[in-house]
C-alpha positions, 0 to 999 in steps of 0.5 A: 500500500505504501509503495502504491501511494508513493507511485501515485505521488510520483506520477502526479508530480511528474504530470504536474511538471510536464504540464508546467513545462508545456505551459511555459513552452506555449507562453514562450512561443511567438503569438500571432495575436500581437497587440495592435500599435497606435500611431499617436505615440510616434506622431506626437513625439516625432519618432516617425521612422521608429513608428513606421517600422513597428507598424510594418512589422505588425502588419506582416502577421496582421495584414487585415488590420485596416486600423493599423494600416491607416495608422501606417499610412498617416505615419508615412504621409507625415514622414514624406512631408518631413523629408520634403521640408528637410530637403527644402531646409537643406537648400535654404528655401526663402520665406517670402510672398513669392514662395508662399504662392507655390503649393510645395513651397508654402511649408514653414521651413526655418531659415538655414544659416548654412544652406547647400547649393541647389542644382537643377537636378537636385531640385528634380530629385526633391520632387521625385522623392515627394512623388515616391513617398506619396506612392508609398502612402497610396500603396498602404491605403489602397487595401483598406475595406473595413466600413467600421474603421475608426482611428482617433488622432490629435493632428495638431500635436504631430511633430515633424523635424523641420530642419533635420537635426534629429529632434522635433521640438515644440516649434515643430508641431503641426498646428504651427504649420497650419497657422503658417500655411493658412494664416489661422491663429490656432493655439496649442490648447486648441490643438490639444482639444482638436481630436478627430475620429478618422473613418473609412471615408477619411482614409479614401480622402487621404488616398485621393489627396496623394493623387492630387499632390502626385499630379502636381509633382508629375507636372514639375517632372514632365517639363524641362525648366532648366532655363527658368531655374537658372533665371529665377530659382534665386527667388526661392532659395538662398544659394543656387547653381546659376550662370547668372551669378549677379542674381545672388547679390542681394541688398543688405537687410534693413528688416525682416521684409526687406524689398529687393528692387529687382524682384519685380523684374525677376517675376516678369522674367519668370512669366516670360520663361514659363515656356517649357519643353516637354521631356517626359510625355508619359508623365502627362498620362500619369497626371490624367490617371491621377485626376481620374483616380481623384474623382473615383475616390471622391465618389467612393469616399462620399458614398462611405460618408453618407452611409454613416449614422453616428456623429463622432468628431468628424473630419468630413461630415455628411449633412446630418453630422457635425464637423470638428471644424467649428462653425462649418456645416455641410448641407444637402445642397453642397453634397448634391452639387459636389457629386454632380460636379464629379460626374461632369469632371469625369466626362471631361477627363474621358473626353466626352465633354469639352471645356469652353474656349474663352476666345470663340464660343463656337469652339471648345477645348478637348481637355483630355487630349492635353494629356494624351497628346501633350506638347510644350507648355507655354504659359503666356500662349495659354493665357492668350489662347494660341496654345489651345489651338491643337485641342480646339473642336466643335464638341459638347461643352460641359453643362454650365448649370452644374457649375452655377449650382455649385456656386449657389450651394457653396457661395464665396467659400467654394474654393475652401470647400473644394480643397477640403472635400477633395 
């Protein structure tokens, strides 16, 4: 009996040890159910490179997690913006009314006391890097399908390393960029309270914007602007590689907004030299495809937005929702006119409708052929009308009632809403 009891105890202890070993082995195995990362900790500390790696590693085993995918897309978009700003800083971009009129140069890049010399090819590489970064974001966002996607972010608190010194301080926060670009007076307290709950409609909206910005970048790469660069790049950058060295001589500053008496002459020269040979015609087809994608994604985005029944800190709201942007309402008339305009633009991009020609009401311009049959770009000739001659025909013109309806629905704020709605 005693031996039997000893055998039972030994067996029980052996089973217990085996169970403990098995449990430990299971616990030490890598889990496929990893905790999903959140983008906020990386965005608000400026650790974008680290955040991108964390999200990519997570998505390797959790590629259906659309919330994480959207988070990665946001981080990548901010990383691309940061790289663009650092490139502009490296070459000593000048902050003035001229640079402020150019979309890519409106970013609040600080003054670089020791800028590198910018060459024409160097500037083209900056543009191409931005195009490539936008393509990366687009690839990340395209697979998103989750209709219940929700990602809350405090955009204003995102930090970007403007000058590439390896750290993003309090002056390098997104609300500061917003103020500089728009002229608004947002405070840090406002930024802390500005929490947006992004959803699938907003993911499609961001994807659409990568096409908008990508089209701009492709235009800058499609044409040869060397002559324009040599004569006018000094208006935008402190030190440029130009054969006209006298252009780099500037009067001593008497104040922050010192006026150069030669600036008006340089601007006239810029208009005169905006006659650009076409060097990469395939990029014009890419621009057309970008524009078509913007229309398609805007439709899909609004389909998702209009299907929403909640009202949760909306970025782009439907008429029954409230926007996080104070004192801004979206009406049924706005949405209806917007969707009609998308249909009209789609027909223009497909070559089914033309745009009016301002010098002869009997003729119209086949807008799509400008991109499928591209030619050298001459700004003055386009204003005059002679550059439109190869594309003139007696075709069906876009319906003016659609555009009048938009003007009536949006009023004087039309441009602002167009930029917002995308």
